[in-house]
C-alpha positions as CSV (number, residue, x, y, z in Angstrom):
1,M,-83.4,-108.0,163.1
2,K,-81.8,-110.1,159.8
3,P,-80.7,-113.4,161.7
4,A,-76.6,-113.6,161.9
5,I,-74.2,-116.7,162.0
6,T,-70.9,-115.6,163.6
7,Y,-68.0,-118.2,162.1
8,W,-64.8,-117.6,163.4
9,L,-61.6,-118.3,161.5
10,L,-58.0,-118.9,163.4
11,L,-55.5,-118.4,160.9
12,K,-51.6,-118.6,160.3
13,L,-49.1,-117.2,158.5
14,F,-48.1,-119.6,155.8
15,A,-51.3,-121.8,155.1
16,I,-49.8,-122.3,151.8
17,E,-46.6,-122.8,149.5
18,S,-45.1,-121.9,146.2
19,C,-44.3,-124.0,143.9
20,A,-43.6,-124.0,140.6
21,A,-43.4,-120.2,139.3
22,F,-43.2,-118.3,135.8
23,F,-43.8,-115.0,134.6
24,V,-46.2,-112.5,132.6
25,Y,-46.9,-109.2,132.2
26,P,-50.8,-108.7,132.2
27,K,-52.6,-106.4,130.0
28,I,-56.4,-105.0,129.8
29,L,-57.4,-105.6,126.5
30,E,-60.6,-103.7,127.3
31,S,-62.0,-101.9,130.0
32,R,-66.1,-100.6,129.9
33,A,-67.0,-97.7,132.2
34,D,-70.8,-98.6,132.1
35,D,-71.1,-102.1,134.1
36,S,-67.5,-101.7,135.5
37,T,-66.3,-105.2,133.5
38,L,-62.3,-105.9,132.6
39,L,-60.9,-107.8,129.9
40,L,-57.7,-109.4,131.4
41,H,-54.9,-110.8,129.3
42,I,-52.5,-113.2,131.6
43,N,-50.7,-114.5,128.6
44,E,-51.9,-116.7,125.7
45,G,-54.7,-118.6,125.8
46,F,-55.3,-116.8,129.6
47,I,-58.0,-114.0,128.9
48,L,-59.9,-113.0,132.5
49,N,-63.3,-111.5,132.1
50,L,-63.4,-109.8,135.2
51,K,-66.6,-108.0,137.1
52,K,-66.9,-105.9,139.8
53,S,-66.9,-107.5,142.9
54,S,-68.0,-107.3,146.9
55,I,-66.7,-108.6,149.6
56,L,-66.4,-106.8,152.4
57,A,-68.7,-104.8,155.1
58,K,-69.6,-100.8,154.2
59,D,-68.5,-100.2,157.9
60,L,-65.4,-102.4,158.5
61,A,-64.9,-103.2,162.3
62,F,-61.1,-103.7,163.3
63,T,-59.8,-104.6,166.0
64,S,-56.4,-104.7,167.3
65,F,-54.5,-106.5,171.0
66,R,-51.3,-104.6,171.8
67,D,-50.4,-103.5,175.2
68,D,-53.1,-105.1,177.1
69,R,-55.7,-103.4,175.5
70,F,-57.5,-103.5,172.4
71,D,-58.5,-101.2,170.1
72,T,-61.1,-100.8,167.0
73,A,-61.2,-98.5,164.2
74,V,-63.9,-98.5,161.7
75,L,-63.0,-99.0,158.5
76,N,-64.1,-98.4,154.9
77,G,-65.6,-102.0,153.7
78,E,-66.1,-99.8,150.3
79,E,-63.1,-98.6,149.9
80,L,-60.8,-101.0,150.4
81,E,-62.5,-102.9,148.3
82,M,-62.7,-100.4,144.7
83,N,-60.6,-101.7,143.1
84,L,-61.4,-106.0,143.7
85,Y,-62.8,-108.2,141.0
86,E,-63.8,-111.6,139.8
87,D,-63.7,-114.1,137.3
88,S,-66.6,-116.7,138.3
89,R,-65.6,-119.1,135.3
90,H,-62.0,-119.3,136.3
91,Q,-62.6,-118.6,140.1
92,A,-60.6,-115.8,139.7
93,S,-59.8,-113.2,142.8
94,V,-57.9,-110.3,142.2
95,T,-57.7,-106.4,143.0
96,I,-56.8,-104.3,140.1
97,N,-54.2,-100.8,140.7
98,I,-53.3,-98.7,138.1
99,L,-50.3,-96.5,139.2
100,E,-49.1,-94.0,137.2
101,G,-50.1,-96.3,134.4
102,T,-48.5,-99.2,135.4
103,L,-50.7,-102.0,135.8
104,E,-50.5,-104.0,139.2
105,V,-52.6,-107.2,139.6
106,R,-52.8,-109.6,142.8
107,G,-54.6,-112.4,143.9
108,M,-56.1,-115.9,143.1
109,L,-56.0,-116.6,139.3
110,N,-58.2,-119.8,139.6
111,H,-58.1,-122.4,142.8
112,E,-54.7,-122.6,142.4
113,L,-52.3,-119.9,140.8
114,R,-51.4,-116.8,142.6
115,I,-50.1,-113.6,140.8
116,F,-48.3,-110.5,142.1
117,P,-45.8,-107.9,140.4
118,V,-42.6,-108.5,141.3
119,D,-40.8,-105.6,140.1
120,T,-41.7,-102.4,138.6
121,S,-39.5,-101.0,136.8
122,Q,-39.1,-103.9,134.4
123,R,-41.7,-103.8,131.5
124,S,-42.3,-105.5,128.3
125,D,-42.3,-103.6,125.0
126,S,-45.3,-102.5,125.1
127,G,-45.2,-100.9,128.8
128,N,-46.2,-104.1,130.8
129,T,-45.1,-104.7,134.5
130,L,-43.5,-107.5,134.8
131,H,-45.6,-110.3,137.2
132,E,-44.9,-114.1,139.2
133,I,-47.3,-116.6,139.4
134,V,-46.8,-119.4,141.1
135,K,-49.4,-122.5,142.1
136,L,-50.0,-123.2,145.2
137,Q,-50.0,-127.3,147.1
138,S,-52.4,-126.8,150.6
139,R,-49.5,-128.5,152.9
140,Q,-50.2,-131.5,154.4
141,D,-48.6,-130.9,157.6
142,R,-49.7,-128.8,161.0
143,K,-47.1,-126.6,161.9
144,N,-47.8,-123.5,163.0
145,D,-51.5,-124.4,163.3
146,I,-52.7,-123.2,166.8
147,L,-55.8,-124.6,166.1
148,F,-55.2,-127.5,165.2
149,D,-52.7,-128.2,168.0
150,A,-55.6,-126.7,170.6
151,L,-58.4,-129.6,169.6
152,Y,-56.2,-132.7,169.0
153,S,-52.8,-132.4,170.7
154,L,-52.3,-133.1,173.9
155,N,-49.0,-133.1,176.2
156,E,-47.2,-136.3,178.1
157,E,-49.3,-135.8,181.5
158,G,-52.1,-135.9,178.7
159,S,-53.7,-132.6,179.8
160,L,-54.6,-129.5,177.5
161,S,-51.2,-127.2,177.5
162,D,-51.8,-123.8,178.3
163,R,-50.9,-123.2,174.2
164,D,-54.3,-125.2,174.2
165,T,-56.6,-124.0,176.3
166,A,-55.7,-120.3,175.3
167,A,-57.0,-121.8,171.9
168,S,-60.0,-123.1,173.4
169,S,-61.0,-119.9,175.0
170,V,-61.9,-119.0,171.1
171,L,-64.0,-122.3,170.6
172,K,-65.4,-121.0,174.0
173,S,-66.5,-117.9,172.5
174,H,-67.9,-119.0,169.6
175,T,-70.0,-121.4,172.0
176,Q,-71.9,-119.0,173.8
177,N,-72.4,-117.0,170.4
178,E,-73.6,-119.9,169.0
179,T,-76.2,-120.3,172.5
180,L,-77.2,-116.8,172.2
181,C,-78.5,-117.2,168.2
182,N,-80.9,-120.5,169.4
183,D,-82.3,-119.0,172.3
184,T,-85.5,-117.3,172.2
185,N,-84.9,-115.2,174.5
186,S,-82.3,-113.3,173.5
187,D,-82.2,-110.3,171.6
188,I,-79.0,-111.3,169.9
189,G,-79.3,-112.7,166.4
190,T,-82.9,-115.5,165.5
191,P,-83.6,-118.1,166.9
192,R,-83.5,-121.6,164.8
193,K,-86.1,-123.1,166.3
194,N,-90.0,-122.1,166.2
195,T,-89.7,-119.2,164.1
196,T,-92.7,-119.2,161.1
197,E,-90.7,-116.8,159.1
198,R,-87.7,-117.8,157.5
199,S,-86.1,-114.6,155.1
200,G,-84.1,-116.0,151.7
201,L,-81.9,-113.7,152.5
202,F,-79.3,-113.0,155.7
203,T,-76.3,-111.7,156.8
204,V,-73.2,-113.6,157.8
205,E,-70.9,-111.8,160.5
206,T,-67.3,-113.4,159.8
207,C,-64.5,-112.9,162.6
208,I,-61.2,-113.6,161.1
209,V,-58.2,-113.5,164.0
210,T,-54.7,-113.2,163.1
211,T,-51.1,-114.1,164.6
212,E,-49.1,-111.6,165.1
213,E,-46.5,-113.1,163.2
214,Y,-49.5,-113.1,160.1
215,T,-50.2,-109.3,160.7
216,C,-46.6,-108.1,160.8
217,A,-46.5,-110.2,157.0
218,F,-48.1,-106.2,155.6
219,N,-47.3,-102.7,155.8
220,T,-50.6,-101.3,156.8
221,T,-53.8,-103.1,157.9
222,Q,-55.0,-102.0,154.6
223,D,-53.2,-104.0,152.8
224,L,-53.7,-106.4,155.0
225,V,-57.6,-106.3,154.4
226,I,-57.3,-106.4,150.8
227,Y,-55.5,-109.4,151.1
228,L,-58.0,-111.2,153.2
229,A,-60.7,-109.7,151.3
230,I,-59.1,-111.7,148.3
231,F,-59.2,-114.6,149.7
232,L,-62.5,-115.0,151.0
233,N,-63.7,-113.2,147.6
234,A,-62.1,-116.6,146.1
235,V,-63.6,-118.9,148.6
236,R,-66.8,-116.9,147.7
237,T,-66.6,-117.6,143.7
238,L,-65.7,-121.7,144.3
239,K,-68.8,-122.3,146.5
240,L,-71.3,-120.3,143.7
241,L,-69.2,-122.2,141.4
242,A,-69.9,-125.5,143.1
243,L,-73.7,-124.2,143.4
244,G,-74.3,-123.8,140.1
């Protein structure tokens, strides 16, 4: 059995805020089917050398909670990420869609620039679709940060609030999961101690928890998963760049 490490992420809807924006007409300069690479022109002096990327599991479990019950569906991760690309040099992670001859680019151009189509009916003289690029900044305030409130906020009586208690259950689940991975008598995971052989490759299982407000910002489940895949892939690209 491959060892597994589970991370619990609690996302909030507005993790970042947009600042100055400008508009571009991206276009594909070159596409190579043999190695699935794309040369994408964003604007003058900014060209991405994109290659096919993969971040999702082949069988992706999506669990929703509604009307006091859990419903789980298994999604095709390979199909969802079929248009996911990256440029490690620029730390870019984007999806490339061509619908009826219209190019749509969504995602991160680098660690602070986000791109998305704004008006598919408005095109350049060469027929390219108008896109908006916004510069993002990390929010300094902790508004709407449920996990932060759970860990560091106490009410006037000095005890945990109901909101804190609910969020702390997430941390408890994580602790129990980690304990099982460390338990030499458990069949779940691989013990970290007393292991004579360690493989250089291992599977990282990531559990992402989204709030109802976050989920409702997307039209479909697929849109939500693709959005998360873009940003998870961007994080991985940053990590790989840091490791050299």
